[in-house]
C-alpha positions in Angstrom: -21.6 195.6 218.4 -20.1 197.2 215.3 -23.3 198.4 213.7 -24.4 200.1 216.9 -21.1 202.0 217.0 -21.5 202.9 213.3 -25.0 204.4 213.6 -24.0 206.2 216.9 -21.1 207.7 215.0 -23.5 208.8 212.2 -25.6 210.6 214.9 -22.4 212.4 216.2 -21.7 213.5 212.6 -25.2 214.8 212.2 -24.9 216.7 215.5 -21.7 218.4 214.2 -23.5 219.4 211.0 -26.4 220.8 213.0 -23.9 222.8 215.2 -22.3 224.5 212.1 -25.8 225.1 210.6 -27.0 226.8 213.8 -23.9 229.1 213.9 -24.4 229.9 210.2 -28.0 230.9 210.9 -26.9 233.2 213.7 -24.3 234.9 211.4 -26.7 235.3 208.5 -29.5 236.6 210.7 -27.2 239.3 212.0 -26.0 240.2 208.5 -29.5 240.5 207.1 -30.6 242.6 210.1 -27.8 245.2 209.7 -28.1 245.5 205.8 -24.4 246.8 205.7 -22.6 243.5 205.9 -19.1 244.3 204.8 -18.9 247.3 207.2 -19.6 244.8 210.0 -17.4 241.9 209.0 -15.0 242.6 211.9 -17.9 242.9 214.3 -19.3 239.5 213.1 -15.9 237.9 213.6 -15.7 239.5 217.1 -19.1 238.2 218.0 -18.2 234.6 217.1 -15.0 235.0 219.1 -16.8 236.3 222.1 -19.7 233.9 222.0 -18.0 230.7 220.9 -14.3 231.4 221.4 -13.7 230.4 217.8 -12.1 232.4 214.9 -14.3 233.0 211.9 -12.5 234.0 208.7 -14.8 235.5 206.0 -12.5 235.5 202.9 -14.5 237.5 200.4 -17.2 240.2 200.4 -20.6 239.5 201.8 -23.2 240.1 199.2 -26.9 241.0 199.8 -29.8 240.7 197.5 -33.1 242.6 198.1 -35.4 241.4 195.4 -37.4 239.2 195.0 -36.1 237.9 198.3 -33.8 239.3 200.9 -30.7 237.2 201.0 -27.1 237.0 202.0 -24.1 235.2 200.3 -21.3 234.7 202.8 -18.9 233.4 200.2 -15.9 231.4 201.4 -15.4 231.0 205.2 -13.4 229.1 207.7 -14.1 228.4 211.4 -11.5 227.4 213.9 -11.6 224.9 216.8 -12.7 226.1 220.2 -9.9 228.2 221.7 -7.5 227.1 218.9 -6.2 228.3 215.6 -6.7 224.8 214.1 -9.4 224.6 211.4 -12.6 223.0 212.4 -14.7 223.7 209.3 -14.5 225.5 205.9 -17.1 226.3 203.3 -16.9 227.3 199.6 -20.3 229.1 199.6 -23.2 229.7 201.9 -26.3 231.5 200.7 -29.5 232.2 202.7 -32.6 234.0 201.7 -35.2 235.4 204.2 -38.9 235.8 203.9 -39.8 239.5 203.6 -43.3 239.7 205.3 -42.1 238.3 208.7 -39.2 240.7 208.5 -41.6 243.6 208.5 -42.8 242.3 211.9 -39.2 242.2 213.1 -39.1 238.4 212.8 -36.3 236.6 210.9 -37.8 233.5 209.1 -35.3 231.7 206.9 -36.7 231.0 203.4 -34.0 228.9 201.7 -30.5 227.8 202.6 -27.8 226.8 200.1 -24.5 225.3 201.3 -21.7 224.1 199.0 -18.3 222.6 199.7 -18.7 222.3 203.5 -15.8 220.5 205.1 -15.8 219.5 208.8 -13.4 217.6 211.0 -15.4 216.4 214.0 -13.7 214.6 217.0 -15.0 212.6 219.9 -12.3 212.6 222.6 -11.5 209.7 224.9 -13.5 211.3 227.7 -16.6 211.4 225.6 -16.6 215.2 224.9 -16.5 216.5 221.3 -14.9 219.4 219.5 -18.4 220.8 218.7 -20.1 220.6 222.1 -20.0 224.4 222.4 -21.8 224.8 219.1 -24.7 222.6 220.3 -25.1 224.7 223.5 -27.9 227.2 223.6 -27.1 230.9 223.9 -28.9 232.4 226.9 -29.3 235.6 225.0 -30.6 234.0 221.8 -33.2 236.1 220.1 -36.7 234.8 220.3 -37.5 236.6 217.0 -35.5 234.1 214.9 -37.8 231.3 213.9 -36.6 228.0 212.4 -39.2 227.9 209.6 -37.2 227.1 206.5 -38.7 226.7 203.0 -35.9 224.5 201.9 -32.3 223.4 202.4 -29.8 222.5 199.6 -26.4 221.1 200.5 -23.9 220.0 197.9 -20.3 218.6 197.8 -20.0 218.3 201.6 -17.4 216.2 203.4 -17.2 215.3 207.1 -14.4 213.5 208.8 -15.3 212.1 212.2 -12.5 210.9 214.5 -13.7 208.7 217.3 -10.9 208.5 219.8 -13.1 206.4 222.2 -13.4 203.6 219.6 -10.0 204.3 217.9 -11.9 204.7 214.6 -12.3 207.2 211.7 -15.4 207.7 209.7 -15.6 209.6 206.4 -18.7 211.0 204.8 -18.0 212.2 201.2 -20.0 213.6 198.4 -22.9 214.5 200.8 -25.8 216.1 199.0 -29.1 217.0 200.6 -32.3 218.6 199.4 -35.3 219.2 201.6 -38.8 220.6 201.3 -40.3 223.0 203.9 -38.5 222.4 207.3 -40.1 223.5 210.6 -39.8 222.1 214.1 -42.1 219.1 214.8 -43.5 219.2 211.2 -43.0 216.6 208.4 -40.7 217.5 205.6 -39.5 215.9 202.4 -35.8 214.8 202.2 -33.6 213.5 199.4 -30.0 212.7 200.3 -27.0 210.8 198.9 -23.6 210.3 200.4 -20.7 207.9 200.6 -19.5 206.5 204.0 -16.2 204.8 204.7 -14.7 203.4 207.9 -12.2 200.8 209.1 -13.8 199.7 212.4 -16.0 198.1 211.1 -14.9 198.0 207.5 -17.4 200.1 205.6 -17.3 201.5 202.1 -20.8 202.2 201.0 -23.1 204.6 199.1 -26.4 205.7 200.7 -29.5 206.9 198.9 -32.4 208.0 201.1 -35.7 209.7 200.4 -39.0 210.1 202.1 -41.1 212.4 204.3 -39.7 212.7 207.9 -40.6 214.3 211.2 -38.6 214.4 214.4 -40.4 216.0 217.3 -37.6 215.7 219.8 -39.6 217.4 222.6 -42.4 214.9 222.4 -40.2 212.0 221.4 -42.2 211.4 218.2 -40.5 210.2 215.1 -42.1 209.5 211.7 -40.9 208.2 208.3 -43.3 208.0 205.5 -42.7 206.8 201.9 -39.3 205.8 203.1 -37.0 204.6 200.3 -33.5 203.8 201.4 -30.7 201.8 199.8 -27.1 201.0 200.8 -24.6 199.6 198.3 -21.0 198.5 198.9 -19.1 196.8 201.7 -20.4 196.5 205.2 -18.1 194.7 207.7 -17.7 191.1 206.3 -20.4 191.6 203.7 -19.2 192.5 200.3 -21.1 193.7 197.2 -24.0 194.4 199.6 -27.3 195.8 198.4 -29.6 196.7 201.3 -33.0 198.3 200.8 -35.7 199.5 203.2 -39.1 200.8 202.2 -42.4 201.6 204.0 -43.9 203.8 206.7 -43.0 204.0 210.4 -44.5 206.1 213.1 -42.9 205.7 216.6 -43.2 207.1 220.1 -40.7 205.0 221.9 -41.3 206.4 225.4 -45.1 205.6 225.1 -44.4 202.2 223.6 -46.4 203.2 220.5 -45.4 202.0 217.0 -47.2 202.0 213.7 -45.7 200.1 210.8 -47.2 199.9 207.3 -45.9 198.1 204.3 -42.4 197.8 205.7 -40.0 195.8 203.5 -36.3 195.0 204.2 -34.0 193.2 201.7 -30.4 192.3 201.9 -28.1 190.7 199.3 -24.3 190.3 199.4 -21.3 188.0 199.5 -19.7 186.7 202.7 -16.7 184.4 202.8 -17.4 183.2 199.2 -21.1 182.6 199.9 -24.0 184.5 198.4 -26.5 185.6 201.1 -30.1 186.9 200.7 -32.5 188.0 203.5 -36.0 189.4 203.0 -38.4 190.7 205.6 -41.9 192.0 205.1 -44.3 193.5 207.8 -47.5 194.6 206.0 -49.1 196.0 209.1 -48.2 196.3 212.8 -49.9 198.5 215.4 -48.6 198.8 219.0 -50.6 201.2 221.1 -51.1 201.7 224.8 -53.6 198.8 225.3 -53.8 197.1 221.9 -51.4 195.2 219.6 -52.5 194.0 216.2 -50.6 192.9 213.2 -50.9 191.0 209.9 -48.7 188.1 209.0 -45.0 189.0 208.8 -42.6 186.9 206.7 -38.8 186.3 206.7 -36.8 184.4 204.1 -33.1 183.5 204.1 -30.9 181.8 201.6 -27.2 181.1 201.4 -25.4 179.5 198.4 -21.7 178.6 198.1 -20.9 176.4 195.2 -23.2 173.4 195.3 -24.0 173.9 199.0 -27.3 175.6 199.6 -29.5 176.7 202.6 -33.0 178.0 202.3 -35.3 178.9 205.2 -38.7 180.6 205.4 -40.5 181.8 208.5 -44.0 183.3 208.9 -45.5 184.9 212.0 -49.3 184.7 211.8 -51.5 187.6 212.8 -50.7 188.9 216.2 -53.0 190.4 218.8 -53.2 191.3 222.4 -51.6 194.1 224.4 -48.0 195.3 224.8 -47.9 193.3 228.1 -49.3 190.1 226.6 -49.1 189.7 222.8 -49.7 186.4 221.2 -50.0 184.8 217.7 -51.8 181.7 216.5 -48.4 180.4 215.5 -45.0 180.6 213.9 -44.5 178.4 210.9 -41.5 177.7 208.9 -39.6 175.3 206.6 -36.0 174.8 205.7 -33.8 172.9 203.3 -30.1 172.4 203.1 -27.7 170.7 200.8 -24.0 170.1 201.7 -22.2 167.7 199.4 -24.1 164.4 199.3 -26.1 165.3 202.4 -29.6 166.8 202.0 -32.0 168.0 204.8 -35.6 169.1 204.6 -37.8 170.1 207.5 -40.9 171.9 208.7 -41.7 173.4 212.1 -44.4 175.4 213.9 -45.1 176.8 217.4 -47.3 179.1 219.3 -45.9 182.5 220.1 -46.3 184.8 223.1 -44.5 187.9 224.3 -44.3 191.0 226.4 -43.2 194.0 224.3 -42.7 196.3 227.3 -40.3 193.9 229.0 -38.9 192.5 225.7 -39.6 188.9 226.7 -40.7 186.4 224.0 -41.5 182.7 224.1 -41.8 179.8 221.7 -43.2 177.3 224.2 -43.4 174.4 221.8 -41.5 174.5 218.5 -42.2 171.1 217.0 -41.0 169.9 213.6 -39.8 167.0 211.4 -36.5 166.5 209.6 -35.8 164.2 206.6 -32.1 163.6 206.1 -30.5 161.7 203.2 -26.8 161.0 203.6 -24.8 158.0 202.2 -22.8 158.1 205.5 -26.0 157.1 207.5 -26.6 153.4 208.2 -29.6 153.2 205.8 -28.6 156.2 203.8 -31.5 158.2 205.3 -33.1 159.2 208.6 -36.4 160.7 209.7 -36.4 162.7 212.9 -38.6 164.9 215.0 -37.6 167.7 217.3 -39.2 169.7 220.0 -37.7 173.1 221.1 -38.8 175.3 224.0 -37.3 178.8 223.7 -37.4 181.7 226.2 -35.7 185.0 225.5 -35.3 188.1 227.7 -33.7 190.7 225.5 -33.3 193.3 228.2 -31.4 190.8 230.4 -29.6 189.4 227.2 -30.6 185.9 228.2 -31.9 183.0 226.0 -32.9 179.6 227.4 -33.6 176.6 225.1 -34.5 173.0 225.7 -34.1 170.9 222.5 -35.0 167.2 222.1 -34.5 165.2 218.8 -36.1 161.7 218.3 -35.7 159.1 215.5 -39.2 158.6 214.1 -38.4 155.1 212.8 -37.0 153.6 216.0 -38.7 155.9 218.5 -35.4 156.5 220.3 -34.1 159.8 221.4 -31.1 160.9 219.3 -30.1 163.8 221.5 -31.1 166.4 224.0 -29.6 169.8 224.8 -30.4 172.5 227.3 -28.8 176.0 227.1 
């Protein structure tokens, strides 16, 4: 699925950035500890060569500041591929300041990080390995005195080129800018970021704007996004002039099957094959815990317009309750209307709803509704029909079973039946 590949590639790009960032912290930590940076440039280069088998080129003088904060400016630098002279990353400027009080206790606590003009070429080879695997590996001799407790990070004018040889695709992140609040492991921090993303498989040419308060506790598999405000504008696959927005709060512990959603809203607009599409989803409140599932009414609306042809559909899932093993709702209700040339269709439908969130099995045991069709091609120019649909879906097994029957209300005869 193209979107899965796209987001997986974004994760690989983020991993590459983290690898370079971790190496940068090691170099700056060493520089700040020695206090005679330019006398030790050759030693720093040698250290990177010995530890990572990469060539580090520090083009200018390393500058230190001592007041009001201890800091280091590495200037321009280049980093080679692993065991190769080919360039992996370059940077116009990297500045880091350190908190002074922890330094008195022989602890290095990063205060603020500034990165400008970072340029990375990341590659995932056909065998699944990457050209930054070594940067993500932990050093067995890594000092326990370096704490990743950062007051803020500012990244400007960064560009990442990710070559995915497994998918025969190339992804480009340009004009990447990032500003964060206080960053510490397993603690929430504010983020503002903008960047442009382009690709050919699938076709992507978009601008991202994301802000919010985030936490990623990888050790405990706990992920939080509060005051999330994200937008995507541009072309995504077959969707042109797309405007996609996502707002709300999400708190997830996937391994424990725990999910808290509050005020989540998703909206999509765009053009596809000459048609204007719009999709809106709102989930005011949803709580999935170990033994309890509760949720307020969620709504979805969809519209498509191409010339005089129109389709409109609205779906509402009433309050849900139960447990992750047995969730149910008083009902799903919806209505639709469609116009195609001289044909017009209107209908309403409803059904009970049950599901098993742990096994990802969901059922609409009796989706019943009515259809009113007007069409000059019909014998009397119109028809009233009723339909009954039984739907069973098993998302883990990627199976969907349906049983559909359509009856003519006027004659009482069955028009058609289908089982899939």
